[in-house]
VMD Tcl script that builds the backbone (N, CA, C; Angstrom):
set m [mol new atoms 336]
animate dup $m
set s [atomselect $m all]
$s set {name element resname resid chain x y z} {
  {N N UNK 1 A 0.820 -1.200 0.005}
  {CA C UNK 1 A 0.018 -0.003 0.008}
  {C C UNK 1 A 0.872 1.264 0.010}
  {N N UNK 2 A 2.085 1.113 0.465}
  {CA C UNK 2 A 2.987 2.301 0.518}
  {C C UNK 2 A 3.248 2.823 -0.866}
  {N N UNK 3 A 3.433 1.937 -1.839}
  {CA C UNK 3 A 3.722 2.427 -3.198}
  {C C UNK 3 A 2.514 3.165 -3.773}
  {N N UNK 4 A 1.305 2.710 -3.462}
  {CA C UNK 4 A 0.089 3.417 -3.907}
  {C C UNK 4 A -0.011 4.767 -3.279}
  {N N UNK 5 A 0.273 4.832 -1.975}
  {CA C UNK 5 A 0.213 6.127 -1.269}
  {C C UNK 5 A 1.205 7.092 -1.900}
  {N N UNK 6 A 2.426 6.637 -2.175}
  {CA C UNK 6 A 3.428 7.540 -2.778}
  {C C UNK 6 A 2.936 8.018 -4.146}
  {N N UNK 7 A 2.351 7.107 -4.911}
  {CA C UNK 7 A 1.821 7.492 -6.236}
  {C C UNK 7 A 0.717 8.545 -6.115}
  {N N UNK 8 A -0.218 8.340 -5.208}
  {CA C UNK 8 A -1.321 9.257 -5.038}
  {C C UNK 8 A -0.843 10.622 -4.504}
  {N N UNK 9 A 0.109 10.594 -3.574}
  {CA C UNK 9 A 0.646 11.828 -3.040}
  {C C UNK 9 A 1.370 12.594 -4.167}
  {N N UNK 10 A 2.131 11.862 -4.999}
  {CA C UNK 10 A 2.822 12.484 -6.094}
  {C C UNK 10 A 1.836 13.099 -7.110}
  {N N UNK 11 A 0.728 12.424 -7.357}
  {CA C UNK 11 A -0.276 12.960 -8.270}
  {C C UNK 11 A -0.881 14.253 -7.719}
  {N N UNK 12 A -1.186 14.292 -6.430}
  {CA C UNK 12 A -1.728 15.509 -5.820}
  {C C UNK 12 A -0.718 16.659 -5.850}
  {N N UNK 13 A 0.549 16.355 -5.533}
  {CA C UNK 13 A 1.566 17.408 -5.580}
  {C C UNK 13 A 1.818 17.910 -6.972}
  {N N UNK 14 A 1.775 17.014 -7.959}
  {CA C UNK 14 A 1.892 17.393 -9.369}
  {C C UNK 14 A 0.764 18.353 -9.777}
  {N N UNK 15 A -0.401 18.015 -9.409}
  {CA C UNK 15 A -1.563 18.873 -9.707}
  {C C UNK 15 A -1.373 20.246 -9.059}
  {N N UNK 16 A -0.963 20.262 -7.799}
  {CA C UNK 16 A -0.759 21.508 -7.098}
  {C C UNK 16 A 0.381 22.301 -7.754}
  {N N UNK 17 A 1.434 21.599 -8.121}
  {CA C UNK 17 A 2.571 22.273 -8.772}
  {C C UNK 17 A 2.227 22.868 -10.138}
  {N N UNK 18 A 1.370 22.197 -10.899}
  {CA C UNK 18 A 0.936 22.731 -12.192}
  {C C UNK 18 A 0.030 23.983 -12.044}
  {N N UNK 19 A -0.564 24.120 -10.869}
  {CA C UNK 19 A -1.492 25.255 -10.650}
  {C C UNK 19 A -0.677 26.521 -10.244}
  {N N UNK 20 A 0.536 26.384 -9.722}
  {CA C UNK 20 A 1.308 27.540 -9.245}
  {C C UNK 20 A 1.526 28.608 -10.315}
  {N N UNK 21 A 1.954 28.269 -11.531}
  {CA C UNK 21 A 2.141 29.323 -12.527}
  {C C UNK 21 A 0.858 30.086 -12.841}
  {N N UNK 22 A -0.284 29.405 -12.734}
  {CA C UNK 22 A -1.543 30.084 -12.949}
  {C C UNK 22 A -1.851 31.064 -11.858}
  {N N UNK 23 A -1.577 30.636 -10.597}
  {CA C UNK 23 A -1.771 31.544 -9.481}
  {C C UNK 23 A -0.838 32.772 -9.590}
  {N N UNK 24 A 0.349 32.581 -10.059}
  {CA C UNK 24 A 1.320 33.644 -10.186}
  {C C UNK 24 A 1.069 34.506 -11.399}
  {N N UNK 25 A 0.049 34.194 -12.188}
  {CA C UNK 25 A -0.308 34.900 -13.405}
  {C C UNK 25 A 0.850 34.954 -14.409}
  {N N UNK 26 A 1.589 33.889 -14.505}
  {CA C UNK 26 A 2.737 33.835 -15.397}
  {C C UNK 26 A 2.402 33.230 -16.783}
  {N N UNK 27 A 1.231 32.679 -16.931}
  {CA C UNK 27 A 0.828 32.034 -18.171}
  {C C UNK 27 A -0.027 32.958 -18.995}
  {N N UNK 28 A 0.459 33.302 -20.155}
  {CA C UNK 28 A -0.285 34.176 -21.089}
  {C C UNK 28 A -1.379 33.338 -21.739}
  {N N UNK 29 A -2.402 33.978 -22.287}
  {CA C UNK 29 A -3.410 33.259 -23.010}
  {C C UNK 29 A -2.823 32.371 -24.132}
  {N N UNK 30 A -3.173 31.095 -24.118}
  {CA C UNK 30 A -2.661 30.150 -25.070}
  {C C UNK 30 A -3.636 28.986 -25.230}
  {N N UNK 31 A -3.505 28.197 -26.266}
  {CA C UNK 31 A -4.459 27.106 -26.491}
  {C C UNK 31 A -4.084 25.794 -25.781}
  {N N UNK 32 A -3.002 25.756 -24.958}
  {CA C UNK 32 A -2.541 24.507 -24.413}
  {C C UNK 32 A -2.649 24.342 -22.891}
  {N N UNK 33 A -2.465 25.432 -22.150}
  {CA C UNK 33 A -2.278 25.339 -20.717}
  {C C UNK 33 A -3.056 26.450 -20.009}
  {N N UNK 34 A -3.909 26.053 -19.101}
  {CA C UNK 34 A -4.674 27.025 -18.354}
  {C C UNK 34 A -6.187 26.759 -18.499}
  {N N UNK 35 A -7.011 27.666 -18.053}
  {CA C UNK 35 A -8.452 27.573 -18.109}
  {C C UNK 35 A -8.844 28.100 -19.505}
  {N N UNK 36 A -8.878 27.187 -20.449}
  {CA C UNK 36 A -9.043 27.581 -21.834}
  {C C UNK 36 A -10.481 27.350 -22.310}
  {N N UNK 37 A -11.220 28.405 -22.313}
  {CA C UNK 37 A -12.546 28.433 -22.883}
  {C C UNK 37 A -12.650 29.703 -23.719}
  {N N UNK 38 A -13.585 29.792 -24.653}
  {CA C UNK 38 A -13.643 30.962 -25.520}
  {C C UNK 38 A -13.635 32.308 -24.764}
  {N N UNK 39 A -14.325 32.375 -23.634}
  {CA C UNK 39 A -14.415 33.624 -22.885}
  {C C UNK 39 A -13.024 34.030 -22.348}
  {N N UNK 40 A -12.242 33.102 -21.900}
  {CA C UNK 40 A -10.921 33.444 -21.367}
  {C C UNK 40 A -9.912 33.711 -22.506}
  {N N UNK 41 A -10.045 32.993 -23.566}
  {CA C UNK 41 A -9.095 33.164 -24.697}
  {C C UNK 41 A -9.294 34.476 -25.435}
  {N N UNK 42 A -10.473 35.095 -25.328}
  {CA C UNK 42 A -10.764 36.327 -26.076}
  {C C UNK 42 A -10.573 37.583 -25.271}
  {N N UNK 43 A -10.291 37.434 -23.987}
  {CA C UNK 43 A -10.180 38.633 -23.143}
  {C C UNK 43 A -9.055 38.380 -22.112}
  {N N UNK 44 A -7.953 39.138 -22.242}
  {CA C UNK 44 A -6.795 38.925 -21.391}
  {C C UNK 44 A -7.094 39.208 -19.895}
  {N N UNK 45 A -7.923 40.175 -19.599}
  {CA C UNK 45 A -8.261 40.458 -18.202}
  {C C UNK 45 A -9.001 39.294 -17.605}
  {N N UNK 46 A -9.973 38.739 -18.350}
  {CA C UNK 46 A -10.700 37.568 -17.888}
  {C C UNK 46 A -9.805 36.320 -17.806}
  {N N UNK 47 A -8.886 36.180 -18.755}
  {CA C UNK 47 A -7.929 35.077 -18.701}
  {C C UNK 47 A -7.189 35.032 -17.383}
  {N N UNK 48 A -6.593 36.154 -16.992}
  {CA C UNK 48 A -5.777 36.192 -15.777}
  {C C UNK 48 A -6.612 36.015 -14.524}
  {N N UNK 49 A -7.798 36.626 -14.500}
  {CA C UNK 49 A -8.667 36.484 -13.299}
  {C C UNK 49 A -9.152 35.050 -13.182}
  {N N UNK 50 A -9.649 34.466 -14.277}
  {CA C UNK 50 A -10.169 33.131 -14.234}
  {C C UNK 50 A -9.111 32.084 -13.935}
  {N N UNK 51 A -7.917 32.258 -14.548}
  {CA C UNK 51 A -6.833 31.321 -14.306}
  {C C UNK 51 A -6.263 31.447 -12.915}
  {N N UNK 52 A -6.279 32.618 -12.351}
  {CA C UNK 52 A -5.837 32.753 -10.949}
  {C C UNK 52 A -6.753 31.976 -10.056}
  {N N UNK 53 A -8.050 32.163 -10.256}
  {CA C UNK 53 A -9.044 31.484 -9.398}
  {C C UNK 53 A -8.987 29.988 -9.601}
  {N N UNK 54 A -8.937 29.567 -10.819}
  {CA C UNK 54 A -8.871 28.156 -11.122}
  {C C UNK 54 A -7.546 27.560 -10.542}
  {N N UNK 55 A -6.445 28.296 -10.670}
  {CA C UNK 55 A -5.187 27.846 -10.114}
  {C C UNK 55 A -5.271 27.618 -8.602}
  {N N UNK 56 A -5.883 28.567 -7.889}
  {CA C UNK 56 A -6.013 28.436 -6.462}
  {C C UNK 56 A -6.857 27.185 -6.130}
  {N N UNK 57 A -7.980 27.021 -6.818}
  {CA C UNK 57 A -8.867 25.895 -6.587}
  {C C UNK 57 A -8.194 24.567 -6.885}
  {N N UNK 58 A -7.463 24.505 -8.017}
  {CA C UNK 58 A -6.808 23.243 -8.330}
  {C C UNK 58 A -5.569 22.957 -7.409}
  {N N UNK 59 A -4.952 24.044 -6.916}
  {CA C UNK 59 A -3.878 23.872 -5.934}
  {C C UNK 59 A -4.456 23.281 -4.669}
  {N N UNK 60 A -5.546 23.804 -4.190}
  {CA C UNK 60 A -6.164 23.308 -2.991}
  {C C UNK 60 A -6.693 21.862 -3.185}
  {N N UNK 61 A -7.222 21.582 -4.330}
  {CA C UNK 61 A -7.691 20.210 -4.606}
  {C C UNK 61 A -6.491 19.253 -4.624}
  {N N UNK 62 A -5.412 19.629 -5.267}
  {CA C UNK 62 A -4.210 18.748 -5.303}
  {C C UNK 62 A -3.604 18.527 -3.929}
  {N N UNK 63 A -3.488 19.571 -3.138}
  {CA C UNK 63 A -2.923 19.434 -1.793}
  {C C UNK 63 A -3.874 18.627 -0.878}
  {N N UNK 64 A -5.170 18.868 -1.032}
  {CA C UNK 64 A -6.146 18.089 -0.283}
  {C C UNK 64 A -6.111 16.618 -0.667}
  {N N UNK 65 A -5.932 16.328 -1.937}
  {CA C UNK 65 A -5.836 14.941 -2.398}
  {C C UNK 65 A -4.589 14.308 -1.850}
  {N N UNK 66 A -3.461 14.977 -1.891}
  {CA C UNK 66 A -2.196 14.451 -1.363}
  {C C UNK 66 A -2.347 14.160 0.117}
  {N N UNK 67 A -2.924 15.090 0.838}
  {CA C UNK 67 A -3.089 14.901 2.272}
  {C C UNK 67 A -4.045 13.759 2.612}
  {N N UNK 68 A -5.125 13.630 1.816}
  {CA C UNK 68 A -6.056 12.551 2.087}
  {C C UNK 68 A -5.437 11.197 1.749}
  {N N UNK 69 A -4.594 11.148 0.743}
  {CA C UNK 69 A -3.920 9.886 0.407}
  {C C UNK 69 A -3.030 9.426 1.577}
  {N N UNK 70 A -2.385 10.382 2.277}
  {CA C UNK 70 A -1.575 9.987 3.427}
  {C C UNK 70 A -2.487 9.559 4.579}
  {N N UNK 71 A -3.543 10.334 4.858}
  {CA C UNK 71 A -4.449 10.036 5.985}
  {C C UNK 71 A -5.246 8.755 5.789}
  {N N UNK 72 A -5.603 8.452 4.557}
  {CA C UNK 72 A -6.433 7.279 4.286}
  {C C UNK 72 A -5.710 5.972 4.387}
  {N N UNK 73 A -4.372 5.979 4.205}
  {CA C UNK 73 A -3.628 4.711 4.256}
  {C C UNK 73 A -3.810 4.014 5.585}
  {N N UNK 74 A -3.551 4.673 6.743}
  {CA C UNK 74 A -3.730 3.953 7.979}
  {C C UNK 74 A -5.196 3.657 8.288}
  {N N UNK 75 A -6.094 4.562 7.871}
  {CA C UNK 75 A -7.519 4.333 8.094}
  {C C UNK 75 A -7.992 3.082 7.320}
  {N N UNK 76 A -7.562 2.956 6.066}
  {CA C UNK 76 A -7.952 1.783 5.285}
  {C C UNK 76 A -7.381 0.527 5.919}
  {N N UNK 77 A -6.174 0.565 6.430}
  {CA C UNK 77 A -5.570 -0.564 7.081}
  {C C UNK 77 A -6.323 -0.914 8.340}
  {N N UNK 78 A -6.639 0.085 9.166}
  {CA C UNK 78 A -7.368 -0.158 10.447}
  {C C UNK 78 A -8.735 -0.766 10.183}
  {N N UNK 79 A -9.392 -0.280 9.150}
  {CA C UNK 79 A -10.748 -0.796 8.815}
  {C C UNK 79 A -10.733 -2.072 8.024}
  {N N UNK 80 A -9.575 -2.524 7.645}
  {CA C UNK 80 A -9.472 -3.752 6.876}
  {C C UNK 80 A -9.940 -3.666 5.461}
  {N N UNK 81 A -9.841 -2.474 4.875}
  {CA C UNK 81 A -10.342 -2.281 3.497}
  {C C UNK 81 A -9.380 -2.840 2.432}
  {N N UNK 82 A -8.129 -2.954 2.774}
  {CA C UNK 82 A -7.140 -3.469 1.836}
  {C C UNK 82 A -6.817 -2.479 0.737}
  {N N UNK 83 A -6.038 -2.992 -0.246}
  {CA C UNK 83 A -5.598 -2.117 -1.324}
  {C C UNK 83 A -6.780 -1.598 -2.212}
  {N N UNK 84 A -7.713 -2.517 -2.458}
  {CA C UNK 84 A -8.851 -2.117 -3.291}
  {C C UNK 84 A -9.668 -1.030 -2.654}
  {N N UNK 85 A -9.922 -1.141 -1.372}
  {CA C UNK 85 A -10.666 -0.117 -0.621}
  {C C UNK 85 A -9.949 1.216 -0.662}
  {N N UNK 86 A -8.634 1.132 -0.431}
  {CA C UNK 86 A -7.807 2.332 -0.419}
  {C C UNK 86 A -7.830 3.033 -1.797}
  {N N UNK 87 A -7.682 2.212 -2.836}
  {CA C UNK 87 A -7.720 2.768 -4.236}
  {C C UNK 87 A -9.089 3.384 -4.487}
  {N N UNK 88 A -10.149 2.740 -4.078}
  {CA C UNK 88 A -11.499 3.283 -4.302}
  {C C UNK 88 A -11.670 4.607 -3.580}
  {N N UNK 89 A -11.299 4.673 -2.302}
  {CA C UNK 89 A -11.442 5.935 -1.553}
  {C C UNK 89 A -10.613 7.055 -2.154}
  {N N UNK 90 A -9.359 6.728 -2.508}
  {CA C UNK 90 A -8.516 7.789 -3.102}
  {C C UNK 90 A -9.053 8.243 -4.453}
  {N N UNK 91 A -9.530 7.312 -5.220}
  {CA C UNK 91 A -10.071 7.704 -6.565}
  {C C UNK 91 A -11.298 8.596 -6.384}
  {N N UNK 92 A -12.198 8.219 -5.459}
  {CA C UNK 92 A -13.365 9.055 -5.236}
  {C C UNK 92 A -13.014 10.439 -4.763}
  {N N UNK 93 A -12.019 10.547 -3.909}
  {CA C UNK 93 A -11.584 11.863 -3.435}
  {C C UNK 93 A -10.919 12.628 -4.540}
  {N N UNK 94 A -10.119 11.980 -5.360}
  {CA C UNK 94 A -9.473 12.665 -6.470}
  {C C UNK 94 A -10.474 13.223 -7.454}
  {N N UNK 95 A -11.409 12.339 -7.893}
  {CA C UNK 95 A -12.446 12.762 -8.843}
  {C C UNK 95 A -13.306 13.876 -8.205}
  {N N UNK 96 A -13.688 13.719 -6.964}
  {CA C UNK 96 A -14.503 14.684 -6.288}
  {C C UNK 96 A -13.822 16.028 -6.178}
  {N N UNK 97 A -12.536 16.029 -5.853}
  {CA C UNK 97 A -11.820 17.308 -5.738}
  {C C UNK 97 A -11.667 17.984 -7.064}
  {N N UNK 98 A -11.375 17.185 -8.129}
  {CA C UNK 98 A -11.259 17.790 -9.466}
  {C C UNK 98 A -12.606 18.335 -9.963}
  {N N UNK 99 A -13.657 17.613 -9.692}
  {CA C UNK 99 A -15.001 18.062 -10.053}
  {C C UNK 99 A -15.350 19.339 -9.332}
  {N N UNK 100 A -15.072 19.398 -8.021}
  {CA C UNK 100 A -15.301 20.608 -7.221}
  {C C UNK 100 A -14.540 21.795 -7.804}
  {N N UNK 101 A -13.269 21.622 -8.082}
  {CA C UNK 101 A -12.476 22.702 -8.603}
  {C C UNK 101 A -13.004 23.196 -9.971}
  {N N UNK 102 A -13.382 22.248 -10.806}
  {CA C UNK 102 A -13.890 22.614 -12.130}
  {C C UNK 102 A -15.203 23.381 -12.063}
  {N N UNK 103 A -16.123 22.856 -11.276}
  {CA C UNK 103 A -17.432 23.507 -11.118}
  {C C UNK 103 A -17.269 24.915 -10.530}
  {N N UNK 104 A -16.445 25.047 -9.504}
  {CA C UNK 104 A -16.227 26.357 -8.875}
  {C C UNK 104 A -15.536 27.329 -9.821}
  {N N UNK 105 A -14.627 26.791 -10.670}
  {CA C UNK 105 A -13.969 27.655 -11.685}
  {C C UNK 105 A -14.987 28.213 -12.660}
  {N N UNK 106 A -15.887 27.332 -13.131}
  {CA C UNK 106 A -16.895 27.812 -14.101}
  {C C UNK 106 A -17.892 28.760 -13.443}
  {N N UNK 107 A -18.226 28.496 -12.164}
  {CA C UNK 107 A -19.091 29.448 -11.462}
  {C C UNK 107 A -18.470 30.855 -11.417}
  {N N UNK 108 A -17.190 30.880 -11.074}
  {CA C UNK 108 A -16.481 32.153 -11.010}
  {C C UNK 108 A -16.450 32.815 -12.392}
  {N N UNK 109 A -16.173 32.042 -13.392}
  {CA C UNK 109 A -16.061 32.559 -14.772}
  {C C UNK 109 A -17.401 33.186 -15.173}
  {N N UNK 110 A -18.530 32.565 -14.763}
  {CA C UNK 110 A -19.826 33.115 -15.192}
  {C C UNK 110 A -20.093 34.501 -14.578}
  {N N UNK 111 A -19.363 34.850 -13.516}
  {CA C UNK 111 A -19.564 36.140 -12.879}
  {C C UNK 111 A -18.649 37.230 -13.464}
  {N N UNK 112 A -17.702 36.815 -14.302}
  {CA C UNK 112 A -16.767 37.818 -14.896}
  {C C UNK 112 A -17.399 38.439 -16.147}
}
mol reanalyze $m
mol bondsrecalc $m
mol representation Tube
mol addrep $m
């Protein structure tokens, strides 16, 4: 289970790390990286505002996922869930956190 925990923590940290340039407003409008929808690609002010907010949300989601992967390992062991239970819990948290960050990013974009 340790190898799975390391993998999940690395995935969460990678997600958080990819969000940092967006938070720092270092990414110019482009078709490859960032919160790329027609509204953000056509207005630079909206691009930076939306990508900042999305970056913060995805950073929080990534760090939350990494932390939950660490916390769930002993909980899954104590409850006797095994590897499959741990994988299921981590996957649900990962998908849920990504969905939360995406929905909140679009909600914010709709207000710009």
